[in-house]
C-alpha positions as CSV (number, residue, x, y, z in Angstrom):
1,M,3.6,-4.0,-7.7
2,F,0.7,-6.4,-7.3
3,D,3.1,-9.3,-7.2
4,A,5.1,-7.6,-4.5
5,L,2.0,-7.0,-2.4
6,S,0.5,-10.4,-3.0
7,Q,2.7,-12.1,-0.4
8,E,1.5,-11.9,3.2
9,T,4.8,-10.8,4.9
10,R,5.4,-8.1,2.3
11,L,1.8,-6.9,2.6
12,S,2.1,-6.8,6.4
13,A,5.4,-4.9,6.2
14,F,4.0,-2.4,3.8
15,H,1.0,-1.9,6.1
16,L,3.4,-1.1,9.0
17,L,5.3,1.3,6.8
18,V,2.1,3.1,5.8
19,V,1.1,3.4,9.4
20,A,4.6,4.7,10.3
21,G,4.3,7.5,7.7
22,P,7.1,9.3,6.0
23,D,9.6,8.7,8.8
24,G,9.5,4.9,8.1
25,L,10.8,2.1,10.2
26,A,14.2,0.3,10.6
27,A,14.4,-3.1,9.0
28,G,15.1,-4.6,12.4
29,V,11.9,-3.1,13.8
30,L,9.9,-4.6,10.9
31,S,11.5,-7.9,11.5
32,E,10.7,-7.9,15.2
33,E,7.1,-6.7,14.7
34,L,6.4,-9.4,12.1
35,G,8.3,-12.1,13.9
36,T,10.4,-12.7,10.7
37,P,14.1,-13.5,10.7
38,H,16.3,-10.6,9.6
39,N,17.6,-12.3,6.4
40,T,14.0,-13.2,5.3
41,M,12.8,-9.7,6.1
42,S,15.7,-8.3,4.0
43,F,14.5,-10.5,1.1
44,H,11.0,-9.2,1.3
45,L,12.0,-5.5,1.7
46,N,14.3,-5.9,-1.3
47,H,11.3,-7.2,-3.3
48,L,9.2,-4.2,-2.3
49,S,12.1,-1.8,-3.1
50,N,12.5,-3.4,-6.6
51,A,8.8,-2.8,-7.2
52,G,9.2,0.8,-6.2
53,I,6.7,0.5,-3.4
54,V,9.1,1.4,-0.6
55,S,12.3,3.4,-0.5
56,S,15.2,3.1,1.9
57,R,17.9,5.2,3.5
58,K,20.9,4.6,5.7
59,D,20.7,6.0,9.3
60,G,23.9,5.0,11.0
61,R,24.0,1.2,11.0
62,S,20.3,0.9,10.3
63,V,18.4,0.9,7.1
64,I,15.2,2.8,7.4
65,Y,12.4,1.8,5.0
66,S,9.4,4.0,4.2
67,A,6.3,3.6,2.0
68,N,6.5,5.3,-1.4
69,F,3.1,7.1,-1.1
70,K,3.3,8.8,-4.5
71,V,3.8,5.5,-6.3
72,M,0.8,4.0,-4.5
73,R,-1.3,7.0,-5.0
74,D,-0.5,6.9,-8.7
75,L,-1.3,3.2,-8.9
76,I,-4.6,3.6,-7.1
77,G,-5.5,6.6,-9.3
78,F,-4.7,4.5,-12.4
79,M,-6.9,1.7,-11.2
80,V,-9.8,3.9,-10.6
81,R,-9.5,6.1,-13.7
82,D,-8.4,3.6,-16.3
83,C,-9.5,0.2,-15.0
84,C,-12.8,0.8,-13.3
85,S,-16.1,1.5,-15.0
86,A,-17.2,5.1,-14.4
87,D,-20.5,3.6,-13.2
88,F,-18.7,1.8,-10.4
89,A,-15.9,4.2,-9.2
90,S,-14.6,7.7,-9.8
91,I,-11.8,9.8,-8.5
92,R,-11.9,13.6,-7.9
93,E,-9.7,16.2,-6.3
94,D,-11.1,17.9,-3.2
95,K,-10.0,21.5,-3.6
96,R,-10.5,22.3,0.0
97,T,-8.2,19.6,1.4
98,G,-6.0,19.0,-1.7
99,S,-6.8,15.3,-1.4
100,S,-7.9,12.8,-4.0
101,V,-11.4,11.3,-3.2
102,I,-12.4,7.9,-4.5
103,E,-16.2,7.5,-4.8
104,L,-17.6,4.0,-5.1
105,A,-21.1,3.5,-6.4
106,S,-23.5,1.3,-4.6
107,C,-24.4,-0.4,-7.9
108,C,-22.8,-3.7,-7.0
109,E,-24.4,-4.4,-3.6
110,P,-25.7,-7.9,-3.4
111,K,-29.5,-8.3,-3.9
112,S,-31.3,-9.3,-0.7
113,K,-32.3,-12.9,-0.4
114,T,-36.0,-13.5,-0.7
115,K,-37.7,-15.7,1.9
116,R,-39.1,-19.0,0.7
């Protein structure tokens, strides 16, 4: 997943799909928005699909892509729970909204520079 998102065009396409929400966007729209040739965009979307980050569906002659929010939520949750120090970050469920909340500690703020 990190490899798929480490490329600028793929990251930009994923961002547009997140903003578009569950309805997604047609491959042609993504190509136009990013100024990327259709065949190049198809290559990048295929890479994102293979990583499980996006899903696609046919709609007439168009292929509609959408962000796979569950996969990304699981990845972010894994990173916070299993890779971060509990002193740095934690994740909790907000019972009122049903959302996951990531809390970052201020332990890593840079120290202010002293005047000489």
